[in-house]
N, C-alpha and C positions, 0 to 999 in steps of 0.2 A: 434806790428804792427797788426791791424786788419786787415782782406780781403785781397785784393788783390793789389798788386804794379802795381799802374798807371808806372813808369819807373823802365826797368828792371837793368839801370847802374848808377841809379842817385850817389851809395856812389863810385864807382870807379869815374864818371865824377868831382863829386866834396866832396872830403874824408874827409874836417874836416867840413862841414854843421852838427848845432847842432840837432840831432836830433827828437827832438822837428818840429823845423821847417822842418824836412825831411819828419815827419810823417805827419805833415800838406799836405804837396803838393802832397805826396802819397794818402792822402785821397783827396783829391780836396779843402780842405777847404783853402789852398793856393795857388796861382798860383805861379811859377817864368816861369824869360824872359831874355834874353841874351838884356844889354845893345848894344845901335846901339853909340857906345863910335867915329863913324864918322861924324854923323848927328849936324849938328851948335846945336842943343837946349841943346846939353849934350854937346859943348862943353861950353859953355857960363855957365851952368849950373856948371861945375866943374873950373871954375873960381871962380863964387861964393862960392864955397865947394871946394876946392881943395885935399880933400881926397877922393873925389870921383875917381878922377882918378884914383885910385887901384882897385874902386868895377871893376865886370864883369857883375853881374846877380842883378834882383831886388826882392826881395818876397814883394806878396800883395796879398788883397784879391781880386778877382772878382766879388765876392758876393755885395762886395760894393754900391748900389746906385750913379751915379753920383752929385745930389743934396746934399749928405753927406761924399760926396768926399773930403773935407776938414777935416773931424776928420778919418780920414785914417793915419796910420804909416808903411812905406815904408823900408822896411830893405834894404840895398845893402849889396851885400858880391863882396867876392876878388871867382879870380878862384878856390880857394881851400876848400871854403866855410863858412872863418873866415867873421865876418862882422865888414863895414867898420862905415859903419855907418847907425842912424836909421835918416830918413827926415819925415814932417810931410805933410800930403795932402795943411796943411794951406799956407807952403814954395816952392808946385812945384805942376805938374803935369806929368806924364807918357804917356799922348797923345804922339805921334810921339817921342817917344825918345825909343819903344821896336821893339825886333826881336825874333824870337821862337827861341829855343833853339833849334838846330841840332845835337848837340853832344846828349841830352839823347834820350833814345831808349824807345819805348810804348810796354811795354809786350805785349806777344802774350794773353794772361789769359787777362789782360785790354781788348785790342780789341774785345776778343770775346765776352766780359762782357756787353761791348757796342754796339755788335748787335744785342745780347738779350733784348737790355733793353728796 
């Protein structure tokens, strides 16, 4: 992996996450968020796509413009990092479904780099 890692405990918190996804998250090419499993939107979504009830996180691109959202693919993963399902932006929107990953710790090196950017 090149550069400074954003999260210093990503491998500890989500140990089975594929390395390509971990690298994309660490380099901020992709974003990871925790799913709010208590929200009505998720409950309804899990009724239509039952395997999503096993998902804890979703990985997506925060660089996609809203008008291109339908072309995006969301990667839903379980607590260990195993892929539960890919879902197209045509099938759903993430708005109102996510919360921060409070278990992931932003590294000191990354924070210092952001201060100087």
